[in-house]
C-alpha positions as CSV (number, residue, x, y, z in Angstrom):
1,M,24.2,-24.5,1.2
2,I,21.7,-22.0,2.8
3,L,20.1,-19.7,0.3
4,H,18.6,-17.4,2.9
5,R,19.4,-16.0,6.3
6,S,19.5,-18.6,9.0
7,V,17.3,-16.5,11.3
8,L,14.4,-17.1,8.9
9,T,14.2,-20.7,9.9
10,Q,13.0,-19.5,13.3
11,Y,9.7,-18.1,11.9
12,N,6.8,-20.2,10.7
13,L,4.4,-19.2,8.0
14,Y,1.5,-18.6,10.4
15,F,3.5,-16.1,12.3
16,I,4.6,-14.3,9.2
17,D,1.0,-14.2,7.9
18,Q,-0.2,-12.7,11.2
19,M,2.6,-10.0,11.1
20,N,1.6,-9.3,7.5
21,T,-2.0,-8.7,8.6
22,V,-0.9,-6.3,11.4
23,I,1.5,-4.4,9.2
24,T,-0.9,-4.0,6.2
25,S,-3.7,-2.8,8.6
26,S,-1.3,-0.3,10.2
27,I,-0.2,1.0,6.8
28,V,-3.8,1.8,5.8
29,I,-4.6,3.4,9.2
30,V,-1.5,5.5,9.3
31,Y,-2.1,6.7,5.7
32,M,-5.7,7.6,6.6
33,L,-4.6,9.5,9.6
34,Y,-2.0,11.3,7.5
35,T,-4.5,12.5,5.0
36,V,-6.7,14.1,7.6
37,D,-3.9,15.4,9.8
38,A,-4.1,19.2,10.4
39,R,-0.5,19.6,9.3
40,T,-1.0,17.7,6.0
41,V,-4.1,19.8,5.3
42,E,-2.2,23.0,6.0
43,E,0.8,21.9,4.0
44,F,-1.2,21.1,0.9
45,G,-4.0,23.6,1.4
46,S,-6.7,21.0,0.9
47,D,-8.5,18.3,2.9
48,H,-9.3,16.4,-0.3
49,L,-6.3,14.0,0.0
50,I,-8.7,11.7,1.7
51,Y,-10.0,10.8,-1.7
52,S,-6.8,8.9,-2.4
53,I,-7.6,6.3,0.4
54,P,-9.5,3.9,-1.8
55,F,-6.4,3.4,-3.9
56,I,-4.4,2.5,-0.9
57,Y,-7.1,-0.1,0.1
58,Y,-7.2,-1.5,-3.4
59,G,-3.4,-1.7,-3.6
60,V,-3.0,-3.4,-0.3
61,F,-5.8,-5.9,-1.0
62,R,-4.5,-6.6,-4.5
63,Y,-1.0,-7.3,-3.3
64,L,-2.3,-9.6,-0.6
65,Y,-4.6,-11.3,-3.2
66,L,-1.6,-11.9,-5.5
67,L,0.5,-13.1,-2.6
68,H,-1.9,-15.5,-1.0
69,K,-4.5,-16.6,-3.7
70,L,-2.3,-16.7,-6.7
71,R,0.8,-17.8,-4.8
72,K,3.1,-15.2,-6.2
73,D,6.4,-15.0,-4.5
74,G,6.9,-12.4,-1.8
75,D,9.1,-10.0,-3.8
76,P,7.0,-6.8,-4.0
77,I,9.0,-5.5,-6.9
78,S,8.4,-8.5,-9.1
79,I,4.7,-8.5,-8.2
80,L,4.4,-4.8,-9.0
81,L,6.2,-5.2,-12.4
82,S,4.1,-8.2,-13.4
83,D,0.6,-7.0,-12.4
84,K,-1.1,-4.5,-14.7
85,K,-4.0,-3.8,-12.3
86,L,-1.6,-2.9,-9.5
87,Q,0.3,-0.6,-11.8
88,L,-2.9,1.1,-13.0
89,N,-4.0,1.6,-9.4
90,I,-0.6,3.2,-8.5
91,M,-0.9,5.5,-11.6
92,L,-4.4,6.6,-10.6
93,W,-3.3,7.2,-7.0
94,I,-0.5,9.4,-8.3
95,I,-2.9,11.3,-10.6
96,V,-5.3,11.9,-7.7
97,C,-2.6,13.0,-5.4
98,I,-1.1,15.4,-8.0
99,G,-4.5,16.8,-8.7
100,V,-5.3,17.4,-5.0
101,I,-1.8,18.7,-4.0
102,Y,-0.9,20.8,-7.0
103,F,-4.2,21.8,-8.5
104,S,-6.4,21.8,-5.3
105,L,-9.0,19.6,-7.1
106,A,-12.0,18.6,-5.2
107,L,-13.1,15.2,-6.5
């Protein structure tokens, strides 16, 4: 009995790790570009959303740490629900974003 999709047998762990590296790097770069984009600055009336970038870095690095070093399974939801540091990071990111977007805070 196969417990996963048969196509997954065609991928090896090295390939998946390489794709993971490309995707996580792309996520950080795209978010950074989003925070400084003229339309984003105009939409929110502030260029201070850039201060939320460290939380994105920490969140991505923490997830990769849990995934690779602590050998957590690859389910992002179970990792999120079980890691207090990742939860705290997300809460702080939300607070910074709300502060910048709704209250035009300059950190």
